[in-house]
C-alpha positions in Angstrom: -7.3 2.3 -19.8 -10.3 3.5 -17.9 -10.1 4.7 -14.4 -12.1 1.7 -13.1 -9.6 -0.6 -14.9 -6.8 1.2 -13.3 -8.4 0.9 -9.9 -8.9 -2.9 -10.4 -5.3 -3.3 -11.6 -4.0 -1.3 -8.6 -6.1 -3.5 -6.2 -4.6 -6.7 -7.8 -1.1 -5.3 -7.5 -1.8 -4.5 -3.9 -2.9 -8.0 -3.1 0.1 -9.5 -4.9 2.5 -7.1 -3.0 1.0 -8.1 0.3 2.0 -11.7 -0.3 5.2 -10.8 -2.2 4.1 -12.7 -5.3 3.9 -11.9 -9.0 0.3 -13.2 -9.1 -2.7 -13.2 -6.9 -6.1 -15.0 -6.5 -8.5 -12.8 -4.6 -12.2 -13.6 -4.7 -14.6 -11.2 -6.4 -16.0 -10.2 -3.1 -12.5 -9.2 -1.9 -11.9 -7.2 -5.1 -15.2 -5.4 -4.7 -14.4 -4.6 -1.1 -10.9 -3.3 -1.9 -12.3 -1.2 -4.8 -14.9 0.3 -2.5 -12.5 0.9 0.5 -9.6 2.4 -1.5 -11.1 3.8 -4.6 -14.8 4.4 -3.6 -15.9 2.3 -6.5 -19.0 0.2 -5.9 -19.7 -2.2 -8.8 -21.6 -5.5 -9.3 -20.1 -8.9 -10.1 -21.1 -8.5 -13.7 -19.4 -5.2 -14.1 -16.3 -6.5 -12.3 -16.2 -9.5 -14.7 -16.7 -7.2 -17.7 -13.8 -4.9 -16.6 -11.6 -7.9 -15.9 -12.3 -9.2 -19.4 -11.3 -5.8 -20.8 -8.0 -6.0 -18.9 -7.4 -9.4 -20.3 -8.2 -8.3 -23.9 -5.9 -5.3 -23.5 -3.2 -7.7 -22.3 -2.7 -6.3 -18.8 -3.5 -9.5 -17.0 -4.1 -13.2 -17.6 -6.9 -15.0 -15.8 -6.5 -18.7 -15.1 -9.5 -20.7 -13.7 -8.4 -22.9 -10.8 -10.2 -26.1 -10.3 -9.9 -29.3 -8.3 -11.5 -32.7 -8.4 -14.6 -32.9 -6.4 -17.0 -35.8 -5.5 -17.4 -38.3 -8.2 -14.5 -37.0 -10.2 -16.2 -33.7 -11.2 -14.2 -30.6 -11.6 -15.0 -28.0 -9.0 -14.2 -24.3 -9.5 -12.0 -22.9 -6.7 -10.8 -19.5 -7.6 -9.3 -17.4 -10.4 -5.5 -16.8 -10.6 -4.5 -13.3 -12.0 -1.1 -13.1 -13.6 0.4 -9.8 -14.6 1.6 -9.2 -18.2 4.5 -6.9 -19.2 2.0 -4.2 -20.1 0.8 -4.0 -16.5 4.3 -3.6 -15.2 4.9 -0.8 -17.8 1.8 0.9 -16.6 2.9 0.6 -13.0 6.4 2.0 -13.9 4.8 5.0 -15.7 2.7 5.6 -12.6 5.8 5.6 -10.5 7.5 8.1 -12.8 4.4 10.4 -12.5 4.4 10.2 -8.7 8.2 11.0 -8.6 7.6 14.0 -10.9 4.8 15.3 -8.7 6.8 15.0 -5.5 10.1 16.2 -6.9 8.9 19.8 -6.4 8.8 19.5 -2.6 12.0 20.3 -0.7 13.1 17.8 1.8 14.7 19.2 4.9 18.4 18.6 5.5 19.4 16.4 8.4 21.1 19.4 10.0 17.7 21.0 10.5 16.9 18.2 13.1 20.1 18.4 15.2 20.2 20.3 18.4 22.9 22.9 19.0 25.1 20.9 21.3 24.3 17.5 19.7 21.3 15.2 20.7 20.9 16.6 24.3 17.7 17.2 26.1 17.3 20.7 27.5 17.0 20.8 31.3 14.5 23.6 31.0 12.0 21.6 29.0 9.0 20.4 30.9 7.4 17.0 30.5 4.4 17.1 28.2 1.9 16.0 30.8 3.5 17.6 33.9 5.2 14.3 35.0 8.8 14.4 36.0 11.1 13.0 33.4 14.8 12.1 33.8 17.1 13.3 31.1 20.7 12.4 30.4 23.0 15.4 29.9 26.6 14.8 29.2 26.4 11.2 30.6 24.9 12.2 34.0 21.3 11.6 34.9 19.6 14.7 36.2 15.9 15.1 37.2 14.0 17.9 35.5 12.5 20.5 37.7 8.8 20.0 38.3 6.6 22.7 36.8 3.2 23.5 38.1 
């Protein structure tokens, strides 16, 4: 799959995750805006439709035209529904495995690195960040911090 197709597919997944659905129906303008904002891809409607047709032909998504009855019984186009096929979920899963592999080389700090020596106490010698007096609780008793400055 080309990188533009991957960008379109990730935008469609993002919209569907926002609404917690397995489908979505964003407008072409919304898709173009998302592509530009998150992937720096600026494409025309025609190019977007061509790329969406490629995703349909490669069986990543299914497009369903949504219509309703208009005046005089005519069918009026409302939006396009995008359904994800199994191949799209396989691609997303492989992307997740790649991300996990990339970040597995980083060491996460242990929780003990964040604990203070005598357990979650605030030091009476620590000054307030902006010079304002702050009250701290040390061993259950409130005590004002000394003013610095």
